[in-house]
C-alpha positions as CSV (number, residue, x, y, z in Angstrom):
1,M,108.5,40.2,60.5
2,P,107.7,43.8,59.5
3,T,104.2,45.0,60.3
4,P,102.8,48.4,59.4
5,S,102.2,50.6,62.3
6,N,99.6,53.4,62.6
7,N,102.1,56.0,61.6
8,G,103.1,54.3,58.4
9,I,106.5,53.3,59.7
10,P,107.1,49.5,59.8
11,S,108.1,48.0,63.1
12,V,110.1,44.8,63.5
13,S,109.4,42.2,66.2
14,V,112.3,39.8,66.7
15,S,112.5,36.9,69.1
16,C,115.6,34.9,69.8
17,S,114.8,31.2,70.4
18,S,118.1,30.2,71.8
19,R,118.2,32.9,74.5
20,P,114.8,34.3,75.4
21,G,114.9,37.9,76.5
22,L,117.9,38.8,74.4
23,L,117.5,40.8,71.2
24,H,119.7,40.7,68.2
25,W,120.3,44.4,67.3
26,A,121.4,43.5,63.8
27,A,118.0,42.2,63.0
28,V,116.3,45.3,64.4
29,L,118.4,48.0,62.8
30,P,118.2,48.9,59.2
31,P,121.2,48.1,57.0
32,F,122.4,51.7,56.8
33,T,122.7,52.6,60.5
34,S,125.1,55.5,59.9
35,R,122.6,57.5,57.8
36,C,119.6,58.1,60.1
37,I,117.9,56.4,63.0
38,T,114.7,57.9,64.1
39,T,112.4,56.9,66.9
40,V,108.7,57.3,66.9
41,G,107.5,58.8,70.1
42,N,105.0,61.2,71.5
43,N,104.8,64.5,69.6
44,V,103.6,66.2,72.8
45,E,106.0,68.9,73.8
46,S,106.6,70.0,77.4
47,A,104.6,73.3,77.5
48,S,105.2,73.9,81.2
49,R,109.0,74.2,81.0
50,D,108.9,76.5,77.9
51,S,106.2,78.8,79.3
52,S,107.9,79.3,82.7
53,A,111.2,80.3,81.0
54,S,109.3,82.6,78.6
55,I,107.3,84.3,81.3
56,S,110.5,85.5,83.1
57,D,111.9,86.5,79.7
58,I,108.7,88.5,78.9
59,L,108.7,90.2,82.3
60,D,112.4,91.1,81.9
61,K,111.8,92.6,78.4
62,E,108.8,94.5,79.6
63,A,110.8,96.0,82.5
64,V,113.6,97.0,80.1
65,E,111.2,98.7,77.8
66,E,109.6,100.5,80.7
67,V,112.9,101.9,81.8
68,R,113.9,102.8,78.3
69,A,110.6,104.7,77.9
70,K,111.2,106.8,81.0
71,R,114.7,108.0,80.1
72,E,117.0,107.8,77.1
73,I,119.8,105.3,77.3
74,P,122.2,105.4,74.4
75,D,123.8,102.3,72.9
76,I,127.1,101.7,74.8
77,K,129.8,99.5,73.3
78,P,133.3,98.7,74.4
79,G,135.7,101.4,73.2
80,Y,133.3,104.3,73.6
81,T,134.2,107.2,75.9
82,V,131.3,108.1,78.0
83,Q,130.4,110.6,80.7
84,L,128.0,109.7,83.5
85,K,126.1,111.7,86.0
86,V,125.5,109.4,89.0
87,E,123.5,110.3,92.0
88,V,125.4,109.3,95.2
89,P,123.3,107.0,97.3
90,D,124.5,108.5,100.6
91,N,123.5,112.1,99.8
92,K,120.6,112.3,97.4
93,R,121.4,115.9,96.3
94,R,125.0,115.3,95.2
95,V,125.6,114.2,91.6
96,Q,129.0,112.9,90.7
97,M,130.5,112.9,87.2
98,F,132.4,109.9,85.8
99,K,134.2,110.1,82.5
100,G,136.1,107.1,81.1
101,I,136.3,104.4,78.5
102,V,133.9,101.4,78.4
103,I,136.0,98.2,78.6
104,A,133.2,95.6,79.0
105,R,129.5,95.2,78.6
106,R,127.4,92.4,79.9
107,N,123.9,92.0,78.3
108,A,121.5,90.4,80.8
109,G,118.2,92.2,80.3
110,L,117.4,94.3,83.3
111,N,120.7,93.3,84.9
112,S,122.9,94.6,82.1
113,T,126.1,96.2,83.3
114,F,129.1,98.0,81.8
115,R,132.6,98.5,83.2
116,L,134.1,102.0,83.0
117,R,137.8,102.6,83.3
118,R,139.2,106.0,84.1
119,L,142.3,107.6,85.4
120,V,142.3,109.3,88.9
121,A,145.5,111.0,89.9
122,G,147.5,108.7,87.5
123,V,145.9,105.5,88.8
124,G,143.5,103.5,86.7
125,I,140.1,102.9,88.4
126,E,137.4,100.6,87.1
127,S,133.8,100.9,88.1
128,L,131.0,98.6,87.4
129,F,127.6,100.3,86.7
130,P,124.2,98.7,86.2
131,L,122.9,100.1,82.9
132,Y,119.3,100.5,84.0
133,S,120.1,101.8,87.5
134,P,117.9,104.7,88.8
135,N,121.1,106.3,90.3
136,I,122.4,107.0,86.8
137,K,120.9,110.3,85.8
138,E,122.5,110.9,82.4
139,I,124.7,108.9,80.0
140,K,126.5,110.9,77.3
141,V,128.7,109.3,74.6
142,L,131.6,111.6,74.0
143,D,133.7,109.5,71.5
144,K,133.1,106.3,69.5
145,K,136.0,104.1,68.7
146,N,135.3,100.8,66.9
147,M,137.0,97.9,68.7
148,R,137.5,94.4,67.5
149,R,137.2,92.9,71.0
150,A,134.2,92.6,73.2
151,K,136.2,92.9,76.4
152,L,139.1,95.4,76.5
153,Y,140.8,94.1,79.6
154,Y,144.2,94.6,77.9
155,L,143.8,98.3,78.5
156,R,144.6,97.6,82.2
157,D,148.2,97.1,81.2
158,K,148.4,100.1,78.9
159,M,148.3,103.3,81.0
160,N,148.7,105.6,77.9
161,A,145.6,104.3,76.3
162,L,143.4,106.4,78.6
163,K,145.5,109.6,78.6
164,K,144.3,112.5,76.4
165,K,146.3,113.1,73.2
């Protein structure tokens, strides 16, 4: 028999006299089961799980903003031709130049990376650089080509794609 509950939603209590302990689901469910079935439960959300995830996200965003405030990092997309000045970790005084086409970008906050493909003596070389690395002294965008793909791995097979025209 339906009885009103404290939330204004009627609840049904059914007892089966022939088999105690078993419940007829047809008597409990409304006639239109395919439309919507809702359950009334606690409206208390788990604050501890959400706050721990958001704390790491907040710390990551703050670290990215701090690095961006110290030096200018341009927006790098696949298809752009960039020139990097990278400080070699072995010898702190030597700065090496890298020039190539960006074939991939991975956005992961402070751990964001991009993959640079270049030709050295006719051989294609790919290098993976952390975007916010302190070893990267300067990033300069030389050419912008709009690509329709996020990952340009097909350029590995096309050697002429990197040669100057």
